[in-house]
N, C-alpha and C positions, 0 to 999 in steps of 0.2 A: 203427497206432497212434501210433509213430514222426510219420509221415507228417502225421495230424490235428495232433498237438500243434504241428508244426513250422508249420503254418498257421495256425494260434491266435495261436502268438508272434508271426508275422509279422504276422497281423492287427491285434493288439496295440499292435504297435510303430510301424504304419502311421497307425494311429487315433492315440497317443500323438504323434509326430511331426506329424498333421495340427490336432491342438488346440493345441499350439505353435506354430507358421504362422500359424494362425487367431487366435489373440489377438497374436500381432506383426505382423500385417496389421493391426488395431486403428492408426489414426493420428486422434487427438486433436487439434482445431486451439482455440487461447485467441489473444486480444487485450487488450488495457489498458493498468494500471498500468508505470510504469517502477518506482518506490519497489518493487515485487513482484519487480519482476526479477533481484536476487542471488540470493533465495532459489530461486523459479523456478526457474532457470537446475541450480541443485543438485538440487531435489525429480526436475524430469524424466530427468536422468541417471540421479539413482540408480534409480527409478522403471521406467524403461526397462530397465535390466540385472535387476533383477528380475523384470519381467510380461514384458518385447517390445513391451508400449505405447507408441508414440508420441508425443510431445507438442509440437506444433508452436507455439513461441508469437510474437506481435509487440507488441513493449514499446513503445506508440505513443504512450502514455498513456491516462488515465481515458477521457476522453471519446471516443476512438476505440475504445476497447474497448469501451464501454457502445452506441456505433452500431452496430458488425458484430455485437453478439450479439440486438440489435434486430431487424438487416433476414436475420439469418438464415445471414451468413456465415461462421461461428467457431461450436464447439461451446457455448463458454463467454468471458465477457467478465470481467476483472478491473479492480476500482475503488475508489479509496481516498476517494471519495464515494459516499454512497448515492445511489439512483435518488431523482429526484424523484415528487410524485405523479404528475406531469403525461406523465414519461419511463415509472413505469410504465403509467398507461393505454394509453401510446403504443405500448409493446412488448408488448401484452395485444390490441390492435384489430390489432398485423400477426404477431402468431406464433402470435394463436389460445388464449393460454394464460397465464398468470401468472408473474411472475420471482419467483424465491427469493433472497435474500442469504444468503451462506455466510461470514459472519467465518474468513478464511484464517489472518491471522497480527497481528500488534502490529508496531508502531514509532514510533520519536521523528523529527521533521522538526527537522532542527536549521540552525541559522543560522550557516553558516559565514561566515567571511572571508577576505582578503588582506592583514594589515598585517603585516612583517616586523620593525618597530618592538615589538611588541604582545606576539605569539605566541600563546600558548592560554591560556583565563581570562577572554578579555573580559564584562564583564557588562552585561546591557541587562534593562530591564523592558520591561512589554508598550505602556506608554503612549508611550517611546523609540523602539522600534520601529514602533509603527504611524509617528509622525510623521517617521521615515527614509523609511518609503515613501509619504508623503504628500507629499514632497518639501517639507516643513518644518525639518526637520534635514538639513542638506547639509553638514557638515563634520565628520569624524574628532573633532578635539579643541572641539565644540559643548558649552559649559558642562554640560551635560545628561550627555552621557555619560562627561566628566569628573569627575564629581561621583560616576557609579557606580561609578568605575576608579581611585582615589587611587592612586597609586604608577606608573601606566600610563604609558606615554611616547606617549601619541596625539599623531601627526600634526596640523599643520594640510594635513590632506587632503582633496579633494572626495571625498565617496561616490557611488559608484556601484552603483547598485542592479541586482539582477539579478530577472528572472524568469521564469517558463513561457510561452511564446509560443502553445502549443495547450492546448486545455483538460485539465484537470489534477487530479484527489485531490492531488496535495500542494500544490497550489493551494487546494482548496477546506477542507486539512486548516488550512493557513495562515492563510488568510483568514476560517476560522471563528473560531479564536484572535482575530487583529487587530479580527474585530466586537463580539468579547465584551472586550475590555481598550479598547477606542477606541470611542466612540458616534460621536467624528466619521467615522472609519474607516465603521460601519456605517451611517451614513446618507449618507456619500458615495460608499463604493465599495461594500461590502456582502460577502458570504460567497455565494460559486460555485465551480465548477470551473471557470471565466474571466470574468475582469473584466475593466472599463477603466482599467488601472492610469494611476495620477496621473504615475507617473513611472518613468524605470531602461530598461534591456532586454532585451528577451525572449530568450530560448533555448529551442530545440526540445528537450524529455525533461529528466531528470532531468542525465543525460547534459552534453545543452549546459550549460546552468547551473553544474554543476561544472568543466565548460572553461574557460568564461568567468571565474569567479570565480579559478581556478589561475592564468589570464594575464593577468590585471588587478588591480595593487594599487589598495588602495583599494576593492573590491568589496567589496559583502556580498549573502547570497543565502539559499534554503530551500533545501535538499535533504536526502535518505532517509541517515539515520547512515552508513549501509556504504559512499554514494558520498563522501561527509567523510573517513572511514577510507582507503577506496583511492587519493583522490587526498592524502592527507597534508593535510586541510587544518581548520586550527583551529577550533573553532568555541563558540559563546557559552555563558555559563552564564547561563540565564535566570528570571529573577524569577518567583513562581508564586503561587496566589490566596494563601496562607499567607502570602507575605511572604520565603520561600525562596530564596537564588540554589540552583539546582537544574541537576547536570549531566546529558546526554540516555544513557541508557543502559538496559538492558531490565528493570532492575530499578525507576527513576523511572518507566519506562512501564508497568509493570507496577502499579503504585503509582496511578497514573493512570487505569487499569481498572478497580481493585478495585473500585469501586462500581458502575460499569454494570456488570459483571458479576454481579453479586447483583441486578440491577435491571434487568435485556435486555428492551427491546421485543419482543414478539409476533414482529414482523417480522426483528427482528436491528438494524436500523439505527438503532444507538446512536453518536452523537458523544462524545469522553470530551475536548475539547480544555477546557484552562484549568477540571482538574480540580479539586476538593478533596484535602486531603492535605500535609500537611511536607514527603514526598518526592517527591511527584509534579510530572513534568514537563510545562508546561503547555501543548507542542506535539505532542502524541500522539494518534496514533489507529488505530483499526481497518483493516485492509484485507479486500476480498471479493471472492469468485469470485461472479458472477453469472451463474443458469442458468436455462432455462424451466423450470418445474415437470411439462412432458409434452415429451417428447423424441421424434421420431416413430422416428429409427434406432432399434432395441434394442440393435445391439449397440455402438455410441457411446452410448447409454442407461447400459447396462450399465459398460460402461469407466470413462465418469466416473463414477459413482457410485464406484466401488470404489477409485478414484485420490484421489476426495474424502474416503472414508472413511479411507484412509491419513493424507492430506497433513493433517486438524485432529486425528487425533490420534497419531501415532508420527512424522510427518513431523516436529511440533513440535519434536525433540529436536535438529534441525538448527538451531535459529532462532539461538540466542544466538552461535554462531561466528561468525553472519555479521549480527551486531548489530541482530536481532531480538530481539522478547518474544513466547514463548511463550505460547499461548491460554490462561486460564485454564479449569481441568477443567471448570467452571460451563459456561464457554461451549463448552466440547470436547461436553460433553451435549447440548446446544442444537442446537447445528450435526451432529451426528448424527441427532436426529429431523426436521430438516427436510429432510435424503439422504436420508431414507428416505420420504420425502412424493414424489419424484420416481419418474415412472412412463414408463410406454412405448407409446405410443396409449392412454392410458385403464389400463394393465394395471399393478400394482405391478414391482416387477424382483425 
């Protein structure tokens, strides 16, 4: 009897060890948004310690993430720009299934600059910012900037415009905003992850743009708020649609998303730049994880679904400490409904 109990116990222990080890063997891969990288780094580390699931992520820009998930070299892509109809059609043709957009986090694009004589709190409106990026405002002491900033010591210094050099969801959010506030920008340049920039220097990734600004007096650029904080870069108070100058933080980004959360499109591809609301930060956006609706590898599909359900609910608790805005509860609920649609070889998980 004792020997029988010994074998039963040993079998249970071995099965438990096998279960833990097999779980630990699951390795997911993703690529895309640099905007998301600070919170992804936190999430993937925490989730690995909780579950043994390893998630390797390449922070290469939203355009690269969309490309890699479309050809199937990664389990998921991350993008701050929703896929276009053409991109979704291409995905369907290559992967034989549709793509699902899952809003994963929200954030604000900070307009950062390097002006030691000015410090924090420079004010800009959309029209002036668009004209800086159009090359029409070229000096920091331009009368239009001076008028917006009475009492600020604005130097007679050339403005160096910094922008992303690769396909970028952050660029999508930024150019979406400029297209809404400047008819000239909308006509000449437009809104996309990659545009023909009229002026300026390109840098790779949010890290590259932040580095360029930090090293160059007179520079201006657009980066996710976490990178501005990490690099001690000052950032602008932006004039919003209601005419108020607002700071970028999780409260003002949440205010920008309030309307969208109540009226999300069925595919969850909501753009929230230049939103209504007295406290809305105008250059705000969702970021999405994009995944195939049907995933061939069952173990990867099951692991990815579990991670996504955790990220859009419990994972949101990490948002504000990393300068993001957590998803509204309504969006979390819609996310879970989308995640439950994911199948493996046509079968529900």
